[in-house]
C-alpha positions as CSV (number, residue, x, y, z in Angstrom):
1,M,-38.9,-103.9,-34.1
2,I,-39.9,-107.1,-35.4
3,N,-37.4,-109.8,-36.3
4,N,-37.8,-113.0,-38.1
5,F,-34.1,-113.9,-38.3
6,M,-34.3,-113.7,-42.0
7,F,-34.9,-110.4,-42.9
8,T,-35.2,-106.8,-41.5
9,K,-36.5,-104.0,-43.3
10,L,-34.0,-100.8,-42.3
11,A,-35.1,-97.8,-44.4
12,T,-36.8,-96.6,-47.3
13,S,-36.4,-93.8,-50.0
14,F,-32.9,-94.7,-50.4
15,F,-32.1,-93.2,-53.9
16,V,-28.9,-92.5,-55.8
17,D,-28.9,-91.7,-59.6
18,F,-28.4,-94.7,-61.6
19,D,-27.8,-94.9,-65.6
20,K,-28.9,-98.8,-66.6
21,S,-27.3,-98.2,-69.7
22,L,-24.0,-98.2,-68.2
23,L,-24.5,-102.0,-67.7
24,N,-25.6,-102.8,-71.1
25,D,-22.4,-103.5,-72.5
26,L,-20.8,-105.7,-69.5
27,P,-19.4,-109.2,-70.5
28,E,-21.6,-111.8,-69.0
29,I,-19.4,-114.7,-67.6
30,L,-21.7,-118.3,-66.7
31,H,-21.0,-119.3,-63.4
32,S,-21.8,-122.8,-61.5
33,Y,-22.1,-123.1,-58.0
34,G,-19.0,-124.2,-56.1
35,D,-16.7,-123.3,-58.9
36,A,-14.0,-120.6,-58.5
37,Q,-15.3,-117.1,-59.2
38,P,-14.0,-114.6,-61.6
39,D,-12.0,-111.6,-60.7
40,A,-14.5,-109.4,-58.8
41,R,-12.2,-106.4,-59.9
42,S,-13.8,-106.6,-63.5
43,A,-16.3,-105.2,-65.2
44,H,-19.2,-108.0,-65.9
45,W,-22.1,-109.9,-65.1
46,M,-21.4,-113.2,-63.2
47,T,-24.4,-115.3,-63.9
48,Y,-25.3,-118.5,-62.2
49,S,-26.1,-121.5,-64.7
50,K,-29.5,-123.0,-64.7
51,P,-29.7,-126.2,-62.7
52,T,-30.5,-129.4,-64.6
53,T,-32.9,-130.5,-61.7
54,S,-36.8,-130.0,-62.5
55,S,-39.2,-127.7,-61.1
56,Y,-42.3,-126.9,-61.0
57,L,-41.4,-123.1,-62.1
58,E,-39.4,-122.4,-64.9
59,H,-36.0,-121.2,-63.6
60,G,-34.8,-117.6,-64.4
61,Q,-31.5,-116.1,-63.6
62,I,-29.6,-114.2,-61.0
63,S,-26.4,-112.3,-61.8
64,F,-23.9,-110.2,-59.9
65,T,-21.6,-107.5,-61.2
66,G,-17.9,-107.5,-60.2
67,F,-17.1,-104.7,-57.5
68,T,-18.7,-101.6,-58.7
69,H,-15.8,-99.4,-57.3
70,F,-13.8,-100.5,-60.0
71,F,-16.1,-99.4,-62.9
72,L,-19.0,-97.1,-61.4
73,P,-16.8,-95.1,-58.8
74,K,-19.3,-92.3,-58.7
75,F,-22.1,-94.3,-58.4
76,T,-20.4,-96.0,-55.4
77,N,-19.4,-93.1,-53.4
78,D,-23.1,-91.8,-53.7
79,V,-24.2,-95.2,-52.6
80,F,-21.9,-95.2,-49.7
81,D,-22.9,-91.4,-48.9
82,R,-26.2,-92.3,-48.4
83,L,-25.3,-95.5,-46.4
84,N,-23.4,-93.2,-43.8
85,S,-26.5,-90.9,-43.5
86,V,-29.0,-93.4,-43.4
87,L,-27.4,-96.2,-41.2
88,G,-24.5,-94.7,-39.8
89,N,-20.9,-93.8,-40.7
90,K,-19.5,-95.9,-37.6
91,I,-20.5,-99.1,-39.5
92,P,-17.0,-100.2,-41.0
93,W,-18.0,-99.9,-44.6
94,D,-15.5,-101.3,-47.2
95,K,-16.3,-99.2,-50.8
96,T,-14.5,-102.2,-52.6
97,R,-17.4,-104.7,-51.8
98,L,-20.4,-103.1,-53.3
99,R,-22.0,-105.3,-56.5
100,L,-25.4,-104.7,-58.0
101,I,-27.7,-107.9,-58.8
102,R,-29.9,-108.7,-61.8
103,T,-32.7,-111.2,-61.3
104,R,-34.9,-112.2,-64.1
105,G,-37.8,-114.6,-63.6
106,Y,-37.7,-117.2,-60.7
107,V,-34.8,-117.9,-58.6
108,L,-35.1,-121.4,-57.2
109,P,-34.6,-121.8,-53.4
110,H,-30.9,-121.8,-52.3
111,T,-28.5,-120.1,-49.9
112,D,-25.6,-117.9,-51.1
113,E,-22.5,-119.3,-51.8
114,V,-19.9,-117.3,-50.0
115,R,-21.8,-114.6,-48.4
116,H,-23.5,-115.0,-44.6
117,T,-25.7,-111.8,-44.7
118,C,-26.4,-108.7,-46.8
119,I,-27.8,-105.3,-47.1
120,N,-30.1,-105.2,-50.4
121,I,-31.3,-101.8,-52.0
122,G,-34.2,-101.8,-54.2
123,L,-32.7,-99.8,-57.3
124,L,-34.9,-100.4,-60.4
125,N,-38.3,-102.5,-60.9
126,S,-37.7,-103.9,-57.2
127,D,-41.4,-104.6,-56.8
128,S,-41.4,-107.0,-60.0
129,A,-40.6,-109.9,-57.8
130,E,-41.2,-111.1,-54.0
131,T,-38.7,-113.0,-52.0
132,H,-39.6,-115.7,-49.8
133,F,-37.5,-117.4,-47.0
134,G,-38.4,-120.7,-45.6
135,R,-39.9,-120.6,-42.4
136,T,-37.9,-123.9,-41.0
137,N,-35.1,-123.4,-43.5
138,Q,-35.5,-126.5,-45.4
139,Q,-36.0,-126.9,-49.3
140,S,-39.3,-128.3,-48.6
141,D,-40.7,-125.1,-47.3
142,F,-41.2,-124.3,-50.7
143,E,-42.9,-126.8,-52.3
144,P,-47.0,-126.3,-52.6
145,P,-48.3,-125.6,-50.3
146,M,-45.3,-123.1,-49.3
147,D,-44.5,-122.5,-45.5
148,T,-42.5,-118.9,-46.0
149,N,-41.9,-115.3,-45.0
150,K,-41.9,-113.3,-47.9
151,F,-41.9,-109.7,-48.6
152,I,-41.8,-107.4,-52.0
153,C,-39.1,-104.6,-52.0
154,Q,-39.8,-101.1,-53.4
155,D,-37.4,-99.2,-55.1
156,G,-35.5,-97.2,-52.1
157,D,-36.3,-100.0,-49.6
158,V,-33.1,-101.0,-47.6
159,Y,-33.2,-104.5,-46.4
160,L,-30.8,-106.8,-44.2
161,L,-31.2,-110.5,-45.1
162,N,-30.0,-113.8,-43.7
163,V,-28.6,-115.3,-47.0
164,K,-27.5,-118.3,-45.3
165,T,-30.8,-119.8,-44.7
166,V,-33.0,-121.0,-48.0
167,H,-34.8,-118.4,-49.7
168,A,-36.1,-118.0,-53.7
169,V,-37.3,-115.1,-55.8
170,Y,-40.9,-115.1,-57.4
171,P,-41.8,-112.9,-60.4
172,I,-44.5,-110.6,-60.2
173,R,-44.1,-109.1,-63.7
174,D,-41.7,-109.7,-66.5
175,C,-38.7,-107.6,-66.8
176,D,-35.3,-107.2,-65.3
177,R,-34.6,-106.4,-61.8
178,Y,-31.8,-104.5,-60.2
179,L,-30.4,-104.3,-56.7
180,I,-27.5,-102.6,-54.6
181,T,-26.0,-105.3,-52.7
182,Y,-23.5,-105.3,-50.0
183,P,-22.1,-108.4,-48.3
184,F,-21.1,-109.4,-44.7
185,S,-18.9,-112.4,-43.9
186,R,-20.3,-112.4,-40.1
187,D,-23.7,-113.7,-39.2
188,Y,-27.0,-111.7,-39.6
189,T,-27.5,-111.4,-35.9
190,S,-24.1,-109.6,-35.0
191,I,-25.0,-107.3,-38.1
192,L,-28.3,-106.6,-36.8
193,N,-27.2,-105.6,-33.4
194,L,-24.2,-103.5,-34.9
195,I,-26.9,-101.5,-36.7
196,K,-28.9,-101.1,-34.0
197,T,-26.3,-99.9,-31.5
198,H,-26.5,-97.0,-33.9
199,H,-30.4,-96.6,-34.2
200,D,-32.9,-96.5,-31.4
201,T,-35.7,-97.3,-33.8
202,L,-35.7,-99.3,-37.0
203,P,-38.9,-100.0,-39.5
204,T,-40.5,-103.2,-38.3
205,T,-40.7,-106.1,-40.6
206,G,-43.7,-108.3,-41.6
207,R,-43.7,-111.9,-41.1
């Protein structure tokens, strides 16, 4: 398995029933990096406010739901049934920590506010954007000409991401993109080693 310490593809064909209309009426809460976050037990989209700094690309948006366990219980149970079968039931999953992500357009280079590592699963329109990680973990990696590792997630793909390294999302086509996400407070290498303990082989990742 190739590991570039930024992302690893863990699995493919991870599909669960999902009705996007269930998300249509969720209230939206604007959030600035570093501010107190809304109660994750409530049903909402927490959308990061657009920064005031200039960029050579127009800023898009990234949004997180509250914990789906509280307002999409069947969906949450279906996801964890699949996680247990794909990645192993010995990993100490916590059903109350699952969220959904929605991205729109260009998400500027950043490190995650709270999370160290996460598992992202392509849910809907996953291939409408390309994810980039800076090779030297610097904002300057994203200035033309870019020096990044990158991948395009397909619906049903499962990735482990080191979100304490600088990363960004670049749009390929104009639509909302939905991902399932599960956060870890532990570092990327320890989570990857935990997963490898229960699996002799994993799909490789490109650099």
